[in-house]
KEMIRO-945786 format. One record per residue (C-alpha): x, y, z; residue in one letter; residue number from 1. Coordinates in pm, 1 decimal, decimal comma. Layout:
      east     north        up  type  seq
         X         Y         Z     A  NUM
...
***
This chain:
      east     north        up  type  seq
    1402,1     239,2    6673,2     M    1
    1167,1     404,3    6482,6     R    2
    1412,8     579,8    6237,5     C    3
    1606,3     236,6    6193,2     N    4
    1241,1      99,8    6059,6     I    5
    1237,5     382,6    5842,4     T    6
    1583,5     372,0    5684,6     W    7
    1523,7     -20,8    5639,6     F    8
    1224,1      27,9    5469,5     C    9
    1379,2     321,7    5254,6     S   10
    1647,0      81,8    5167,2     L   11
    1405,9    -194,6    5029,5     C   12
    1239,3      62,7    4854,5     C   13
    1544,9     168,6    4654,0     L   14
    1670,2    -199,2    4593,8     L   15
    1307,7    -233,4    4455,1     A   16
    1329,3      23,6    4205,6     L   17
    1691,6     -83,5    4120,5     A   18
    1547,9    -418,1    4023,2     M   19
    1268,0    -290,2    3811,7     A   20
    1481,3     -43,6    3616,0     L   21
    1647,5    -302,1    3388,6     P   22
    1338,4    -468,8    3304,3     V   23
    1188,3    -145,3    3182,4     A   24
    1509,2     -69,7    3000,2     A   25
    1533,3    -405,9    2811,4     T   26
    1149,8    -412,9    2721,9     A   27
    1092,7    -523,8    2379,2     A   28
    1041,9    -244,6    2121,3     V   29
     727,5    -320,4    1892,5     P   30
     913,5    -426,2    1546,6     V   31
     813,4    -193,1    1248,0     A   32
     611,0    -401,8     966,9     V   33
     509,6    -251,4     644,8     A   34
     158,8    -112,9     611,3     D   35
     113,4    -287,8     242,3     V   36
    -176,4     -38,9     172,9     L   37
      25,1     287,0     255,8     T   38
     228,5     464,1       6,9     P   39
     601,0     328,9      46,8     G   40
     945,0     355,3     -59,7     S   41
     933,9      31,4    -193,3     V   42
     639,9    -128,6    -449,2     L   43
     607,7    -516,3    -543,6     V   44
     408,9    -616,0    -796,0     F   45
     327,8    -989,1    -724,0     P   46
     269,3   -1086,5   -1111,4     L   47
     353,1   -1003,4   -1445,4     F   48
     279,6   -1185,6   -1759,7     E   49
     484,8   -1138,2   -2085,9     K   50
     298,4   -1136,9   -2423,7     G   51
     -14,0    -941,5   -2586,7     T   52
    -388,1    -958,8   -2637,9     V   53
    -569,7    -839,5   -2925,4     A   54
    -910,7    -688,2   -2855,0     N   55
   -1180,5    -429,5   -3031,5     E   56
    -946,0    -127,8   -2887,7     I   57
    -600,1    -288,9   -3051,9     G   58
    -293,4    -481,0   -2965,1     T   59
    -226,8    -439,6   -2590,4     L   60
      26,0    -585,4   -2341,5     P   61
    -100,8    -861,1   -2104,6     K   62
      44,3    -660,7   -1798,3     T   63
      38,7    -296,0   -1766,3     Q   64
     191,8    -113,3   -1458,5     F   65
     141,5     244,7   -1324,2     E   66
     337,5     397,6   -1063,0     I   67
     185,9     733,6    -916,4     S   68
     397,5     951,8    -651,0     V   69
     253,8    1175,2    -394,3     Q   70
     455,1    1360,2    -149,7     C   71
     519,3    1156,2     181,1     P   72
     330,9    1282,5     446,0     K   73
     457,9    1551,3     681,8     G   74
     746,1    1629,5     405,8     V   75
     795,4    1957,7     202,7     T   76
     888,8    1812,0    -135,6     C   77
    1147,1    2094,0    -271,4     A   78
    1256,7    1860,2    -546,2     D   79
     979,7    1726,4    -768,8     N   80
    1180,0    1480,0    -941,8     D   81
    1169,2    1101,3    -894,1     V   82
    1389,0     815,9    -988,8     D   83
    1259,0     474,3    -922,5     I   84
    1494,6     148,0    -942,6     R   85
    1284,6    -165,6   -1066,7     A   86
    1366,8    -524,7   -1103,4     H   87
    1197,4    -802,5   -1315,9     W   88
    1218,4   -1128,2   -1127,9     V   89
    1159,3   -1443,8   -1277,7     C   90
     918,5   -1713,8   -1156,4     A   91
    1012,4   -2043,6   -1035,4     N   92
    1414,9   -2002,8   -1171,4     D   93
    1646,0   -2125,1    -908,3     Q   94
    1880,0   -1838,4    -975,2     F   95
    1603,1   -1566,2    -985,3     C   96
    1696,5   -1433,7   -1294,0     N   97
    1610,4   -1083,7   -1314,1     E   98
    1660,6    -739,7   -1508,1     S   99
    1663,6    -397,9   -1418,3     D  100
    1588,8     -56,0   -1524,5     F  101
    1522,8     293,4   -1400,7     T  102
    1205,7     523,0   -1414,1     L  103
    1197,5     863,3   -1393,8     S  104
     856,4    1091,7   -1292,9     T  105
     761,9    1384,0   -1056,3     T  106
     578,3    1447,4    -719,0     V  107
     213,8    1396,1    -809,3     N  108
     326,8    1261,0   -1175,1     G  109
     250,8     880,1   -1290,9     T  110
     451,0     660,2   -1533,6     V  111
     294,1     373,0   -1726,0     L  112
     503,3      87,2   -1868,1     F  113
     489,1    -308,0   -1941,3     D  114
     708,7    -592,6   -2021,5     P  115
     743,3    -526,4   -2376,0     S  116
     977,8    -219,1   -2287,6     G  117
     705,2      52,0   -2349,4     T  118
     701,1     373,7   -2135,6     C  119
     499,1     672,7   -2103,5     R  120
     492,8     974,9   -2102,3     P  121
     749,4    1028,8   -2355,7     A  122
    1005,8    1285,3   -2344,7     A  123
     837,2    1598,4   -2423,9     G  124
     810,5    2012,0   -2385,7     F  125
     680,7    1958,9   -2054,9     Q  126
     883,6    1652,6   -1974,6     N  127
    1222,5    1675,7   -2071,9     L  128
    1369,9    1371,3   -1918,8     E  129
    1057,9    1114,3   -2028,8     G  130
     966,7     811,7   -1819,9     C  131
    1296,2     649,0   -1849,6     G  132
    1397,6     315,8   -2068,9     S  133
    1220,2     -25,7   -1945,1     V  134
    1440,4    -322,4   -1994,8     S  135
    1273,6    -647,1   -2101,0     L  136
    1246,6    -958,2   -1866,6     P  137
    1505,4   -1216,6   -1933,8     P  138
    1432,3   -1383,2   -2278,3     P  139
    1452,3   -1780,5   -2161,5     L  140
    1209,2   -1907,6   -1893,7     F  141
    1076,1   -1586,9   -1783,1     C  142
     718,6   -1569,6   -1918,9     D  143
     619,9   -1477,6   -1581,2     S  144
     715,0   -1329,6   -1252,3     G  145
     704,2   -1012,5    -983,6     Y  146
     814,3    -676,2   -1004,1     L  147
     996,7    -519,7    -721,5     I  148
    1048,9    -117,3    -722,4     A  149
    1188,2     114,3    -517,9     W  150
    1299,8     498,9    -478,4     V  151
    1664,8     586,4    -532,4     V  152
    1879,5     915,7    -588,7     D  153
    2047,6    1044,4    -920,0     E  154
    2333,5     844,7    -839,6     S  155
    2117,7     505,9    -784,9     G  156
    2161,3     482,1    -424,8     R  157
    1845,0     382,9    -237,8     A  158
    1668,5     631,6     -16,8     I  159
    1380,0     709,2     194,4     K  160
    1087,3     846,1      11,0     F  161
     741,7     683,4     138,8     D  162
     533,0     814,7    -156,8     G  163
     496,6     530,4    -393,3     L  164
     167,9     366,7    -486,2     L  165
      65,6     158,2    -801,7     G  166
    -129,3    -104,6    -951,2     D  167
    -126,9    -319,3   -1239,8     A  168
    -341,4    -442,1   -1498,9     V  169
    -384,4    -810,2   -1619,0     L  170
    -511,6    -903,8   -1984,6     R  171
    -504,1   -1297,3   -2049,8     E  172
    -777,8   -1273,6   -2334,8     T  173
    -960,7   -1014,5   -2504,7     A  174
   -1259,4   -1016,2   -2257,1     T  175
   -1059,1   -1136,6   -1936,3     A  176
    -940,8    -836,3   -1765,9     V  177
    -878,4    -746,3   -1388,6     T  178
    -662,6    -513,6   -1185,7     A  179
    -448,3    -528,5    -867,0     Y  180
    -303,7    -294,1    -611,3     D  181
      72,9    -342,1    -544,0     A  182
     232,9    -437,0    -209,8     F  183
     388,2    -120,4     -53,6     S  184
     689,8    -160,9     206,9     I  185
     758,0     200,3     366,9     Q  186
    1168,0     263,1     500,4     A  187
    1256,6     250,1     834,6     G  188
    1059,3     499,8    1088,0     P  189
    1374,6     643,6    1208,9     T  190
    1555,9     753,1     896,0     L  191
    1500,8    1093,0     752,0     A  192
    1339,2    1180,4     403,3     N  193
    1592,7    1128,0     147,4     G  194
    1834,5     950,5     389,7     A  195
    2009,4     657,2     216,8     F  196
    1854,8     337,3     319,5     T  197
    2126,4     102,8     302,5     D  198
    2264,6     174,4     646,4     V  199
    2510,5    -130,3     677,3     N  200
    2657,3     -89,2     340,6     G  201
    2582,3    -444,3     194,2     N  202
    2426,2    -315,7     -79,1     G  203
    2110,3    -489,0     -44,8     S  204
    1728,7    -399,6      31,5     L  205
    1705,5    -518,6     408,6     D  206
    1365,0    -536,6     531,1     F  207
    1488,0    -540,2     903,6     N  208
    1287,3    -274,6    1040,4     G  209
    1582,2     -15,5    1006,5     T  210
    1634,5      18,6     637,0     E  211
    1309,4     -73,2     553,7     Y  212
    1001,4    -202,1     769,0     K  213
     969,5    -588,7     808,4     Q  214
     717,9    -796,7     582,4     V  215
     533,2   -1084,2     711,5     A  216
     602,0   -1442,2     639,9     G  217
     213,6   -1596,4     675,9     Q  218
     -54,8   -1549,2     442,5     I  219
    -423,3   -1556,2     512,8     I  220
    -732,9   -1535,7     272,6     G  221
   -1042,8   -1633,8     106,2     S  222
   -1038,4   -1833,1    -226,2     V  223
   -1312,0   -2005,6    -456,3     R  224
   -1224,2   -2340,2    -513,2     Y  225
   -1237,1   -2509,3    -838,7     D  226
   -1554,1   -2656,3   -1045,2     A  227
   -1570,7   -2792,5   -1360,9     D  228
   -1926,7   -2896,9   -1410,0     S  229
   -2234,8   -2816,1   -1693,6     A  230
   -2302,3   -2510,7   -1483,2     T  231
   -1982,2   -2384,0   -1329,7     S  232
   -1625,5   -2393,3   -1491,9     D  233
   -1359,8   -2222,4   -1246,2     V  234
    -996,7   -2211,4   -1196,2     D  235
    -807,4   -2074,9    -879,6     T  236
    -453,7   -2003,4    -852,3     S  237
    -228,7   -1871,3    -561,1     L  238
      68,7   -1656,1    -640,0     I  239
     308,7   -1673,3    -371,0     L  240
     638,2   -1493,5    -383,2     L  241
     924,5   -1401,1    -130,4     T  242
    1157,5   -1115,0    -136,9     L  243
    1443,2   -1339,8      23,6     D  244
    1613,8   -1310,6    -327,0     V  245
    1966,6   -1324,8    -418,7     R  246
    1956,4   -1186,1    -804,7     S  247
    2163,1   -1407,7   -1066,1     G  248
    2279,1   -1631,0    -753,1     L  249
    2162,5   -1993,9    -630,2     G  250
    1836,5   -1974,7    -419,5     N  251
    1752,3   -2256,0    -156,0     N  252
    1382,7   -2362,1    -251,6     P  253
    1120,4   -2216,2     -24,1     V  254
     846,9   -2456,5     141,9     G  255
     543,3   -2340,2     274,7     V  256
     244,6   -2529,0     438,4     G  257
    -114,4   -2448,2     314,6     L  258
    -434,9   -2503,3     526,3     N  259
    -797,0   -2504,4     357,7     F  260
   -1097,7   -2481,4     536,2     Y  261
   -1446,6   -2536,5     369,1     N  262
   -1797,9   -2394,2     462,4     E  263
   -1828,1   -2607,0     757,9     I  264
   -1443,0   -2584,7     895,1     E  265
   -1332,8   -2909,4     731,7     Q  266
    -951,3   -2878,2     694,4     L  267
    -745,5   -3013,5     410,2     A  268
    -357,4   -2942,2     469,6     S  269
    -125,9   -2902,9     174,9     E  270
     248,1   -2825,8     105,8     H  271
     387,7   -2631,8    -187,6     T  272
     729,6   -2533,4    -284,0     A  273
     898,6   -2271,0    -518,6     F  274
    1208,6   -2080,2    -592,4     F  275
    1148,0   -1672,2    -614,3     C  276
     760,7   -1690,2    -716,9     S  277
     492,9   -1919,2    -871,1     T  278
     158,2   -1969,3    -955,7     E  279
       5,6   -2270,5    -732,0     Q  280
    -332,6   -2383,2    -908,0     R  281
    -573,8   -2511,8    -628,6     L  282
    -632,9   -2839,7    -849,5     S  283
    -265,4   -2941,1    -863,7     G  284
    -323,5   -2937,9    -474,8     L  285
    -667,2   -3183,9    -513,2     G  286
    -892,4   -2918,8    -365,1     L  287
   -1225,2   -2860,2    -591,5     S  288
   -1606,0   -2861,1    -522,4     S  289
   -1608,2   -3123,5    -372,4     A  290
   -1422,6   -3010,6     -90,7     F  291
   -1618,0   -2695,4     -62,4     G  292
   -1724,4   -2386,0    -282,8     E  293
   -1573,9   -2117,3     -77,5     K  294
   -1339,0   -2121,8     211,9     G  295
   -1011,5   -2006,2     394,0     L  296
    -653,9   -2068,0     320,8     V  297
    -399,4   -2008,3     603,5     Q  298
     -27,5   -2079,8     533,2     S  299
     239,1   -2201,9     809,5     T  300
     541,7   -1967,1     833,4     S  301
     748,8   -1999,0     491,3     A  302
    1089,7   -2103,1     508,5     S  303
    1409,1   -2192,1     297,6     K  304
    1528,5   -2484,3     325,3     T  305
    1894,8   -2607,8     236,8     P  306
    1976,1   -2755,3    -146,5     L  307
    2341,3   -2838,4    -195,8     L  308
    2543,9   -2583,7    -336,6     G  309
    2358,1   -2273,2    -336,4     T  310
    2540,5   -2106,5     -58,1     G  311
    2169,0   -1948,0      37,5     D  312
    2084,0   -1894,0     375,7     R  313
    1819,1   -2106,7     525,0     I  314
    1534,2   -2034,5     776,1     G  315
    1200,3   -1831,2     800,7     P  316
    1148,3   -1568,0     474,5     V  317
     880,1   -1318,6     361,8     T  318
     582,0   -1458,3     198,9     L  319
     328,2   -1238,3     -14,3     L  320
      29,0   -1336,8    -220,3     G  321
    -226,9   -1270,4    -460,6     L  322
    -536,2   -1480,9    -560,2     V  323
    -675,4   -1484,9    -907,2     I  324
    -983,1   -1668,8    -996,4     T  325
   -1061,5   -1789,8   -1338,6     R  326
   -1429,6   -1797,4   -1451,3     E  327
   -1475,5   -2012,1   -1800,3     K  328
   -1719,1   -2059,0   -2053,3     G  329
   -1923,1   -2383,2   -1932,7     A  330
   -1992,2   -2715,5   -2107,1     V  331
   -2298,5   -2678,5   -2314,0     G  332
   -2310,3   -2298,8   -2409,8     T  333
   -2212,9   -2130,8   -2725,3     N  334
   -1905,8   -1999,6   -2561,2     L  335
   -1584,1   -2233,6   -2591,2     P  336
   -1486,0   -2413,2   -2260,3     A  337
   -1135,1   -2333,0   -2286,6     E  338
   -1186,6   -1970,3   -2345,9     S  339
   -1168,9   -1732,1   -2030,3     T  340
   -1444,2   -1486,9   -2047,1     L  341
   -1331,8   -1312,2   -1679,0     R  342
   -1130,6   -1312,8   -1391,6     H  343
   -1097,2   -1143,3   -1083,5     Y  344
    -770,5   -1091,2    -855,4     A  345
    -719,8    -973,1    -474,8     Y  346
    -428,0    -957,9    -224,0     P  347
    -420,2   -1204,1      45,1     L  348
    -358,8   -1074,8     401,6     Y  349
     -77,6   -1125,0     625,1     N  350
     -40,6   -1238,4    1024,2     N  351
     139,1    -910,5    1069,9     N  352
     451,0   -1062,1    1229,1     K  353
     752,9    -929,4    1056,8     G  354
    1047,9   -1161,4     906,3     V  355
    1366,7    -991,7     900,0     V  356
    1473,9   -1016,5     534,0     T  357
    1703,2    -922,7     252,4     A  358
    1627,3    -859,6    -167,4     F  359
    1989,4    -900,9    -290,6     V  360
    1950,7    -689,2    -638,4     P  361
***
């Protein structure tokens, strides 16, 4: 009798173990979400503005970019050359019109360039290839937008090389100068350094956790509310963009809800929609110092909504953002009110929940 009980208990244990095994095998694997402040294989600069500004130094581009390269962590960089493919993407254009070009630099090197086509360092004795050739953004309806850049091999094929970092300088007047860091996106964690990232062969940059890490679809940040008075003249804008882009093809609009809070937690819910990227002024949403001086903004999940005839997909998309606050000469001073004196920019945070997305060059 004792033996039968032992056998019965052992059988129950085995059955319980068998039932538990499938659960363990199908446990959710954490999704690889990009760390936007760690060097990556892709860089996203949220804003460029075409044109020039004159100051005491001379005539300078409104926007100037620099990309530096380090050897990825845990990698020995035998080949010192690094090629980078870049695309200007126009703002608020249904077709997300773009122009592309390739930059050349080295490990521990830096390349500087701007939307006027200037690129440094030029070819010379110690730098035979030079920095490459920068194309201009599309000439029509493309005064601003964003720039995306990624590492490629000598044949132009996207590869993993998590060594890019970059920043941009914005000049809107002789005195209003600010800077921001680019968002960085790392390649898939299971790929080897130098491996082709186009795993599925569709020609896109797929931010799906395999080719590149996923990017979030909600933004969070602190904003200064607009003010227009004798003592304060402040304009704040949100620069919003999506990586879910089909360059040169019809794109569905991206809709996103924006929840604003003031210092005492009062809520103002607004909504905006855009193609590719946009600059949304808070005053355009009806927000001013009457609501608050400083507060919090949280977005809902960004999503593409259908537009007849585009052929684009619908549903959740990535959302990246930048805040720009412009402080102007106040009424009653000896400075013209329309003259921007200074401004500052900083990136918006995200909710760290990735969205499967694709940028189609």
